C-alpha positions as CSV (number, residue, x, y, z in Angstrom):
1,M,1.9,70.8,49.4
2,A,0.6,71.1,45.8
3,A,-1.2,68.1,44.3
4,P,0.6,66.1,41.7
5,L,0.1,67.2,38.1
6,R,-1.5,63.8,37.2
7,T,-4.2,64.3,39.9
8,C,-5.0,67.8,38.6
9,V,-5.3,66.6,35.0
10,H,-7.6,63.8,36.1
11,S,-9.8,66.1,38.0
12,V,-10.1,68.6,35.2
13,T,-10.9,65.9,32.7
14,K,-13.6,64.5,34.9
15,I,-15.3,67.8,35.5
16,L,-15.1,69.4,32.0
17,N,-15.0,66.1,29.9
18,I,-12.4,67.7,27.7
19,Y,-11.9,66.6,24.1
20,I,-8.8,66.9,22.1
21,N,-8.8,66.5,18.3
22,G,-6.0,65.0,16.2
23,N,-4.3,68.4,16.0
24,G,-4.2,69.0,19.7
25,V,-7.0,71.6,19.6
26,L,-9.0,71.9,22.8
27,L,-12.8,71.6,22.3
28,K,-15.6,72.8,24.6
29,N,-17.6,70.3,26.6
30,S,-20.8,70.4,24.5
31,N,-22.7,67.3,23.3
32,H,-23.9,69.0,20.1
33,L,-20.3,69.6,19.1
34,I,-19.4,65.9,19.0
35,E,-20.6,65.4,15.5
36,N,-18.2,68.1,14.3
37,V,-15.2,66.3,15.9
38,P,-12.9,64.6,13.4
39,R,-12.9,60.8,13.2
40,S,-9.5,60.7,14.8
41,T,-10.8,62.3,18.0
42,Y,-10.8,60.2,21.1
43,F,-11.9,60.8,24.7
44,I,-9.0,61.7,26.8
45,N,-10.6,59.9,29.9
46,K,-10.4,56.6,27.9
47,K,-14.1,55.9,28.5
48,L,-14.6,55.6,24.8
49,Y,-12.1,54.3,22.2
50,S,-14.3,54.1,19.2
51,Q,-14.3,56.8,16.5
52,V,-17.1,59.3,16.2
53,R,-20.0,57.7,14.4
54,K,-19.7,57.5,10.6
55,K,-21.6,59.5,8.1
56,Q,-25.2,58.4,7.7
57,K,-26.3,56.9,4.4
58,P,-29.0,58.9,2.5
59,K,-32.5,57.7,3.4
60,D,-35.4,57.5,0.9
61,P,-38.1,60.1,2.0
62,R,-40.8,57.8,0.7
63,K,-39.9,55.3,3.4
64,N,-39.6,57.9,6.2
65,T,-42.1,57.1,8.9
66,Q,-41.5,60.4,10.8
67,Y,-42.1,62.9,8.1
68,P,-44.7,62.5,5.3
69,Y,-43.5,62.4,1.7
70,V,-44.5,65.5,-0.4
71,P,-44.2,64.9,-4.1
72,G,-42.4,67.8,-5.8
73,D,-40.5,68.9,-2.7
74,P,-37.1,69.8,-4.1
75,L,-35.3,68.6,-0.9
76,Q,-37.0,65.3,-0.9
77,E,-36.5,64.9,-4.7
78,D,-32.8,65.5,-4.2
79,A,-32.8,62.9,-1.5
80,I,-34.5,60.4,-3.7
81,R,-31.9,61.0,-6.5
82,E,-29.1,60.6,-4.0
83,V,-30.6,57.3,-2.9
84,A,-31.0,56.1,-6.5
85,A,-27.4,57.1,-7.2
86,E,-26.1,55.3,-4.1
87,N,-28.1,52.1,-5.0
88,D,-26.8,52.2,-8.5
89,Y,-23.2,52.6,-7.3
90,I,-23.7,49.7,-4.9
91,S,-25.1,47.5,-7.7
92,K,-22.1,48.2,-9.9
93,I,-19.7,47.4,-7.1
94,T,-21.5,44.2,-6.3
95,A,-21.6,43.1,-10.0
96,R,-17.9,43.9,-10.4
97,N,-16.9,42.0,-7.2
98,K,-19.0,39.0,-8.3
99,K,-17.3,39.0,-11.7
100,N,-13.9,39.2,-10.1
101,D,-14.8,36.4,-7.7
102,E,-15.8,34.2,-10.7
103,V,-12.5,34.9,-12.5
104,K,-10.5,34.1,-9.4
105,L,-12.5,30.9,-8.8
106,N,-11.9,29.8,-12.4
107,E,-8.2,30.5,-12.1
108,L,-8.0,28.6,-8.8
109,Q,-9.8,25.7,-10.3
110,K,-7.3,25.6,-13.2
111,S,-4.3,25.7,-10.9
112,S,-5.8,23.4,-8.3
113,R,-4.5,19.9,-7.9
114,V,-7.8,18.4,-7.1
115,H,-10.1,17.4,-9.9
116,L,-13.1,15.1,-10.6
117,T,-13.4,12.3,-13.1
118,N,-16.5,11.9,-15.3
119,A,-17.8,9.4,-12.8
120,G,-17.5,12.0,-10.0
121,L,-14.4,10.4,-8.4
122,Q,-11.9,12.8,-6.9
123,Y,-8.2,12.6,-7.7
124,E,-5.1,14.8,-7.2
125,V,-2.7,15.9,-9.9
126,L,1.0,15.4,-9.1
127,K,3.4,17.6,-10.9
128,E,6.4,16.1,-12.7
129,G,9.0,15.0,-10.2
130,D,6.7,15.0,-7.2
131,K,8.6,13.1,-4.5
132,R,5.5,11.5,-3.0
133,F,5.1,9.1,-5.9
134,G,8.8,8.1,-6.1
135,Q,9.2,7.8,-2.3
136,I,6.4,5.2,-1.8
137,I,7.7,3.1,-4.7
138,M,11.2,3.2,-3.3
139,D,10.0,2.2,0.2
140,L,8.0,-0.7,-1.2
141,K,10.9,-1.9,-3.3
142,S,13.5,-1.6,-0.5
143,S,15.0,-4.9,0.4
144,K,16.5,-4.2,3.8
145,L,16.8,-7.2,6.1
146,G,14.0,-7.4,8.6
147,M,11.9,-4.7,6.8
148,V,8.3,-5.7,6.8
149,K,6.2,-4.4,3.9
150,E,2.6,-3.8,4.5
151,A,1.7,-3.1,0.9
152,V,2.5,-4.4,-2.6
153,I,2.6,-2.9,-6.1
154,L,0.4,-4.1,-8.9
155,E,0.7,-2.8,-12.5
156,G,-1.7,-3.0,-15.4
157,H,-5.5,-2.9,-16.0
158,R,-6.1,-6.6,-15.9
159,L,-4.0,-7.4,-12.8
160,I,-5.5,-4.5,-10.8
161,K,-9.1,-5.3,-11.9
162,D,-8.7,-9.0,-11.1
163,A,-7.1,-8.3,-7.7
164,V,-9.9,-6.0,-6.7
165,A,-12.5,-8.4,-7.9
166,L,-11.0,-11.2,-5.8
167,G,-11.3,-9.0,-2.7
168,A,-7.8,-7.4,-2.4
169,K,-7.9,-4.0,-0.8
170,M,-6.5,-1.2,-2.9
171,K,-5.0,1.7,-0.9
172,S,-4.0,4.1,-3.7
173,L,-4.0,4.3,-7.5
174,Y,-1.7,6.2,-9.8
175,F,-2.6,6.8,-13.5
176,C,-1.5,8.9,-16.4
177,E,-4.9,9.4,-18.2
178,A,-8.3,9.6,-16.6
179,S,-9.6,7.4,-19.4
180,A,-7.6,4.5,-17.9
181,L,-10.1,4.5,-15.0
182,E,-13.0,3.6,-17.2
183,S,-12.0,-0.1,-17.3
184,L,-12.3,-0.3,-13.5
185,P,-15.8,-0.4,-11.9
186,K,-16.7,2.7,-10.0
187,E,-17.5,0.8,-6.8
188,Y,-13.9,-0.5,-6.7
189,L,-12.6,3.1,-6.5
190,Q,-14.9,4.6,-3.9
191,N,-12.5,4.7,-1.0
192,V,-9.2,4.8,-2.9
193,T,-6.9,7.7,-2.9
194,M,-6.1,8.5,-6.6
195,Y,-3.3,10.5,-8.2
196,K,-2.7,11.5,-11.8
197,V,1.0,11.5,-12.7
198,T,3.0,12.2,-15.8
199,F,3.9,9.4,-18.1
200,K,7.6,10.3,-17.6
201,D,7.4,9.7,-13.9
202,M,5.4,6.5,-14.4
203,K,8.1,5.2,-16.8
204,V,10.8,6.0,-14.2
205,W,9.1,4.2,-11.3
206,A,7.1,1.5,-13.0
207,D,8.7,-2.0,-13.1
208,T,7.8,-2.7,-16.7
209,T,9.7,-1.4,-19.7
210,T,6.5,0.0,-21.3
211,P,4.1,1.0,-18.5
212,S,0.4,0.6,-19.0
213,G,-0.2,3.9,-17.2
214,L,-1.9,2.3,-14.2
215,L,-0.2,1.4,-11.0
216,G,-2.0,0.4,-7.7
217,I,-0.8,0.1,-4.2
218,F,-2.6,-2.8,-2.4
219,E,-2.7,-4.0,1.2
220,K,-0.6,-7.1,1.5
221,P,-2.3,-10.2,3.0
222,Q,-1.1,-11.4,6.3
223,Q,1.0,-14.6,6.6
224,G,-1.2,-17.5,5.5
225,E,-4.2,-15.3,4.8
226,L,-6.7,-16.3,2.1
227,I,-8.4,-13.5,0.3
228,A,-10.5,-15.4,-2.2
229,A,-11.5,-19.0,-1.3
230,P,-11.2,-21.5,-4.2
231,D,-14.0,-23.9,-5.2
232,V,-11.9,-27.0,-4.3
233,V,-9.0,-27.3,-1.9
234,L,-6.5,-30.2,-2.2
235,P,-4.1,-31.1,0.6
236,I,-1.1,-30.1,-1.4
237,T,1.6,-27.8,-0.1
238,L,4.1,-26.3,-2.5
239,I,7.4,-25.4,-0.9
240,F,10.0,-23.1,-2.5
241,D,13.6,-24.1,-1.6
242,S,15.9,-21.1,-2.4
243,L,13.9,-20.5,-5.6
244,K,15.2,-17.2,-6.8
245,D,13.7,-16.7,-10.3
246,P,10.7,-14.4,-10.1
247,G,9.1,-15.8,-13.3
248,N,9.3,-19.4,-12.1
249,A,7.9,-18.4,-8.7
250,G,5.0,-16.6,-10.2
251,T,4.2,-19.4,-12.6
252,L,4.2,-22.0,-9.7
253,I,2.0,-19.8,-7.5
254,R,-0.5,-19.4,-10.4
255,T,-0.5,-23.1,-11.0
256,A,-0.9,-23.9,-7.3
257,A,-3.9,-21.5,-7.2
258,A,-5.4,-23.1,-10.3
259,I,-5.1,-26.6,-8.9
260,G,-6.5,-25.6,-5.5
261,C,-3.4,-26.3,-3.4
262,E,-3.7,-25.8,0.3
263,K,-0.8,-23.3,0.7
264,V,2.5,-22.1,-0.6
265,I,5.6,-21.9,1.7
266,T,8.8,-20.2,0.9
267,T,12.0,-20.8,2.8
268,K,14.7,-18.3,3.6
269,G,16.9,-17.5,0.6
270,S,13.9,-17.7,-1.8
271,V,12.8,-14.8,-3.9
272,N,10.4,-12.3,-2.4
273,V,7.1,-13.6,-3.8
274,W,5.5,-10.2,-3.2
275,E,7.8,-8.3,-5.6
276,P,6.1,-6.9,-8.8
277,K,7.7,-9.4,-11.2
278,V,6.4,-12.4,-9.2
279,I,3.0,-10.8,-8.9
280,R,2.7,-10.1,-12.6
281,S,3.7,-13.7,-13.4
282,A,1.2,-15.1,-11.0
283,M,-1.6,-13.0,-12.5
284,G,-3.6,-12.7,-9.3
285,G,-2.8,-16.1,-7.9
286,H,-1.4,-14.5,-4.7
287,F,-4.9,-13.7,-3.6
288,C,-6.3,-17.2,-4.3
289,I,-4.0,-19.2,-2.1
290,P,-2.5,-18.7,1.4
291,I,1.2,-17.9,1.3
292,V,3.7,-18.2,4.2
293,T,7.1,-16.7,3.5
294,G,10.6,-16.7,5.1
295,L,10.5,-19.9,7.1
296,S,13.4,-21.8,8.4
297,W,13.5,-25.5,7.6
298,S,13.1,-26.2,11.3
299,D,9.7,-24.4,11.2
300,V,8.3,-25.9,8.0
301,H,6.9,-29.0,9.7
302,N,4.7,-26.8,11.9
303,H,2.8,-25.7,8.8
304,L,2.2,-29.3,7.5
305,Q,-0.4,-31.9,8.4
306,D,0.7,-34.9,10.3
307,G,1.8,-37.7,8.0
308,T,2.4,-35.5,5.0
309,R,4.1,-37.2,2.1
310,V,7.2,-35.2,1.1
311,F,8.5,-35.2,-2.5
312,L,11.5,-33.5,-4.0
313,A,11.2,-32.3,-7.5
314,N,14.5,-32.8,-9.4
315,S,15.3,-31.8,-13.0
316,K,17.8,-34.6,-13.5
317,P,16.9,-37.9,-15.1
318,S,16.5,-40.8,-12.6
319,H,19.6,-42.6,-13.9
320,V,21.8,-39.5,-13.5
321,L,20.3,-38.7,-10.1
322,S,21.0,-42.2,-8.8
323,K,24.7,-41.8,-9.5
324,T,25.0,-39.0,-7.1
325,F,24.1,-41.2,-4.1
326,S,26.7,-42.7,-1.9
327,K,26.4,-46.5,-1.4
328,H,28.8,-46.4,1.5
329,L,27.0,-43.8,3.5
330,T,25.7,-45.3,6.7
331,V,23.1,-44.4,9.2
332,D,25.8,-43.5,11.8
333,D,27.3,-41.0,9.3
334,I,24.0,-39.3,8.9
335,K,23.5,-39.3,12.7
336,E,26.9,-37.7,13.2
337,V,26.0,-34.8,10.8
338,E,22.7,-34.3,12.7
339,D,24.5,-34.1,16.0
340,V,27.0,-31.5,14.6
341,E,24.0,-29.4,13.3
342,L,22.2,-29.7,16.6
343,S,25.2,-28.4,18.6
344,E,25.7,-25.6,16.1
345,S,22.1,-24.5,16.3
346,D,22.0,-24.6,20.2
347,N,24.6,-21.8,20.5
348,D,22.0,-19.1,20.4
349,T,22.2,-16.3,23.0
350,E,19.6,-13.9,24.2
351,D,20.8,-10.3,23.9
352,D,19.5,-6.9,23.0
353,K,19.9,-7.2,19.2
354,D,17.6,-5.5,16.9
355,A,15.4,-7.3,14.4
356,E,17.6,-6.6,11.4
357,E,20.7,-7.9,13.1
358,M,18.9,-11.0,14.3
359,E,17.6,-11.7,10.8
360,H,21.1,-11.4,9.4
361,E,22.6,-13.7,12.0
362,E,19.8,-16.2,11.4
363,L,20.5,-16.1,7.6
364,I,24.2,-16.7,8.3
365,K,23.4,-19.6,10.6
366,E,21.1,-21.1,7.9
367,M,24.0,-20.9,5.4
368,N,26.3,-22.7,7.9
369,L,23.8,-25.4,8.4
370,E,23.6,-25.8,4.7
371,K,27.4,-26.4,4.6
372,L,27.1,-29.0,7.4
373,S,24.2,-30.8,5.7
374,R,25.9,-31.3,2.3
375,E,26.4,-34.9,3.2
376,F,22.7,-35.4,2.8
377,H,23.0,-34.9,-0.9
378,K,24.7,-38.3,-0.9
379,V,21.9,-40.0,1.1
380,P,20.0,-42.5,-1.2
381,L,16.3,-41.8,-1.6
382,T,13.8,-43.6,-3.8
383,V,13.4,-42.0,-7.2
384,Y,10.1,-42.1,-9.0
385,D,8.9,-41.0,-12.4
386,Y,6.3,-38.2,-11.9
387,S,3.6,-40.4,-13.5
388,E,4.4,-43.3,-11.0
389,I,4.3,-41.3,-7.7
390,P,3.1,-43.8,-5.0
391,L,0.2,-42.4,-3.0
392,A,-2.1,-44.3,-0.6
393,P,-5.0,-43.1,1.5
394,A,-4.2,-41.7,4.9
395,A,-4.5,-43.7,8.0
396,D,-8.0,-42.4,8.6
397,G,-9.0,-43.3,5.0
398,N,-9.0,-39.7,3.8
399,I,-7.1,-38.1,1.0
400,P,-3.3,-38.0,2.0
401,A,-1.6,-34.7,2.5
402,V,1.3,-34.0,0.1
403,A,4.2,-31.6,0.1
404,L,6.2,-30.8,-3.1
405,I,9.6,-29.1,-2.7
406,V,11.0,-27.3,-5.7
407,G,14.5,-25.7,-5.9
408,G,16.2,-23.2,-8.2
409,E,17.3,-24.1,-11.7
410,T,21.0,-23.2,-11.0
411,E,21.6,-24.4,-7.5
412,G,18.9,-27.1,-7.4
413,L,17.6,-28.5,-4.1
414,S,19.5,-27.6,-1.0
415,A,21.0,-30.0,1.5
416,L,18.6,-28.8,4.1
417,A,15.6,-29.7,1.8
418,K,17.1,-33.1,1.3
419,K,17.5,-33.5,5.1
420,F,13.9,-32.5,5.6
421,A,12.7,-35.0,3.1
422,Y,14.9,-37.7,4.6
423,N,13.4,-37.1,8.1
424,H,9.9,-37.3,6.6
425,Y,10.5,-40.5,4.5
426,G,10.5,-38.5,1.3
427,H,11.2,-39.4,-2.3
428,Y,12.6,-37.9,-5.4
429,V,10.3,-37.1,-8.4
430,T,11.7,-36.7,-11.9
431,I,10.4,-36.0,-15.3
432,P,11.6,-38.2,-18.2
433,M,13.3,-36.2,-21.0
434,N,15.1,-36.6,-24.2
435,S,18.8,-37.2,-23.7
436,R,19.6,-34.1,-25.7
437,V,17.7,-31.9,-23.2
438,N,19.6,-31.1,-20.1
439,S,16.7,-30.0,-17.8
440,L,13.3,-28.4,-17.8
441,N,12.3,-25.0,-16.6
442,T,11.5,-25.1,-12.9
443,G,8.1,-23.5,-13.4
444,I,7.1,-26.1,-16.1
445,A,8.5,-29.1,-14.2
446,G,6.8,-28.1,-11.0
447,S,3.5,-27.5,-12.8
448,L,3.6,-30.9,-14.4
449,I,4.2,-32.7,-11.1
450,L,1.5,-30.6,-9.4
451,Y,-1.2,-31.6,-11.9
452,E,-0.1,-35.2,-11.7
453,L,-0.5,-35.1,-7.9
454,R,-3.9,-33.5,-8.4
455,K,-5.0,-36.3,-10.7
456,K,-3.9,-39.0,-8.3
457,L,-5.5,-37.3,-5.3
458,L,-8.8,-37.0,-7.1
459,T,-8.8,-40.8,-7.6
460,F,-9.3,-41.3,-3.8
461,G,-12.9,-40.1,-4.0
462,K,-15.1,-37.1,-4.6
463,L,-13.9,-34.0,-2.9
464,N,-16.2,-31.9,-0.7
465,Q,-17.2,-28.9,-2.7
């Protein structure tokens, strides 16, 4: 039986070491013929896949160690000229490539988004309409229920500079002109991600009508966290009761920080004190005083010292306020309201509700409790002029702790705030006014009372510095 064709071909290949060129021409088995084989020639036995060695570059006879150089030898002189021409060609190619690389590098640098300031700080250029800038502003300004913000927006040179100087941590900085960074110390910007944006985008996303061209994203302090400790701390707690005006909220936070209040508390229904308008009004006060936000009235007492004196700031004159009290309201009537509220608040059930739904239900429950507590508006409380606030030393002889509750200009103090003051033996505080004037701005009225409280507390002795 004849052997298979594949076996025969393999045997012939092994014996003769046949070579076939790219055109299918059979070559003899001779080692000295390999150099004449085209580059496309391959061994058929697959022992070698590489192409036949490339053409040798010309060698300088003067550097040949095997044969001596003979000056005037035409062959050697031709070889020297070939070497010189080859080196000249290589030099021209190298110079041309170097020039092309420099041109490409310059073009890349011009089109690149990454640049350096005169101080050596790196920043990225965002083209007009870049979604990254607008997206982060939208996320921080979103007001979804239960959404926790981990950062706040600060605008303007002075506000950003003061915040960083107080110890606030800046995460990113957006600016329109690199010259705007000159007002900020270089050490403040070392680990900050910076972006240059167009003024058009800045005007779209900034909160001010005429942007300053500088917007910073800062890490928001935790609940009750103090960034910059004041020189003097007074045991005064400022409580916002459904205060909704950003300007008034910022003014009161700034005043509380200037006085050295212990903390600021906001109840549910109050303005978000970390929104840009409030921060601008406070001018850095947020980082000088602990702020606790979003508390229910049932949780407020957990953030006050024992025996804290509670005062309700009211914009009405004392004689007008006294007329709103009911002389026929008895203690039993008040107890009945408290019992209804207690039964209403005990109907909580444990289920698998998400944080947003629970927050919404809690807000609804707070509104229902407000309706049930409206009778407390009629409860008589002592009314004092702000200059006649009665304060006495605490039981241990130290400076007494004080809490001042301020409400909104339109709604005034809530019934839940009145109930809280009633349970803590609180009093009303008013500011005398001309009969032609209906009321004072909440920020101004609260600031006047806060400074009066400061003056009275300082009379109890020298504070520990």
